[in-house]
N, C-alpha and C positions, 0 to 999 in steps of 0.2 A: 503493498499499499504507498504512496508517495507521502512525502512529509505535509503536514497544513501549515501552510504560510501566514502565520498569526498575525506578522507584521504588513502583510500583505492586504488585511482587509481591510475593507472599503469605511473608513471613519465615520464618512455622512450618512451612511446606511447603520452601521454597527449601535448606534445609540437607541435605547429602550423605546424612544419616543418616536424617534425619525422610521424606525423598523414598523413600527404603528402606523403609522402617517403611510408608508408606501406600500405595506400591506393591505389597509382598509381600502387605500384608494386603487392598489390591485384587483382586489375583489370584487369593490362594490359600484366602479368607476370613479367620476367625479361626485367629490361632495364637499359642502360649505364648511365652511370655519366652525358654526356653533355646533354640525353634526359629528367634526371630527373631535371637538373639544367634548361633547358628552359621552361619544364611543371610547375616548382615548382616557377619560375621565383625566383630564390637564385643566390648569390654570390657563387665562388667555395671556400670560406673559411666557411662560414655557411653552407652549404650543406657538406664539408667533414667532419664537426666537428660532424655535427648529423649522417651521414653515421655510422661514425666511432663508437658513443656510441651505434647505433643500432646493430652493427656487436659485439661489448663487451657483450650484453646482449641476444646476440643468435638468434636477430629476422631476420637477414637479413645475407646472404651471400656473398663475392666478388669474382668473377674471373677474373683476373686479364689476360690480353695477348698484343700482339700487332698484330695492325690490319697496312700494309701498313707503318712497321717502327715506328708507334706511339700508345703511350700507351693507352688500352682501359681497362677499370673498368666496369664489368657487373655485377647487384646485383638482387639477388632473395629474398623472402620473405620464411622465414622458416617454417615450421609447429609451430613451437613455436612461432613466430609470428603474423604467422594468428588467433593461439588460443588469443595472447594477444589483438589484433586489435578487435577481437568479442568479448570478454570479455570489451574492452572499450566502444563499439559501443553499446551492452548490457545496459553498466552504463548510457549511454548518453541518450537511449532510455527510461530507467529507469527517468531519469528527464522530458523528454519530455513528456511523459506521465502523471507525477505528477504536471507539468504545466499547460497543458490541462484539467486535471482535476481541476485544482483550479480556473479556469476563468469561 
């Protein structure tokens, strides 16, 4: 079994909240800020910071609009974000497989 490169893990995906955002968007499609906040049980500040980081890396996009005179931000995972998530999950699966073989 090839070694697992922990130093090669994408830190933009690795954090629990970022992994949660990417997973939720991959599974459910576009979600607004409020829905993400509820599903991930996150505070506004923490979620906003991680969403901003994921936007900077090009893993998600944000569409801002007004709905009934209230701002609404809707997020989507990009092709680049899907690829990063898949690579991260593949690395985690290799780790799981290695642990199971060692038992």
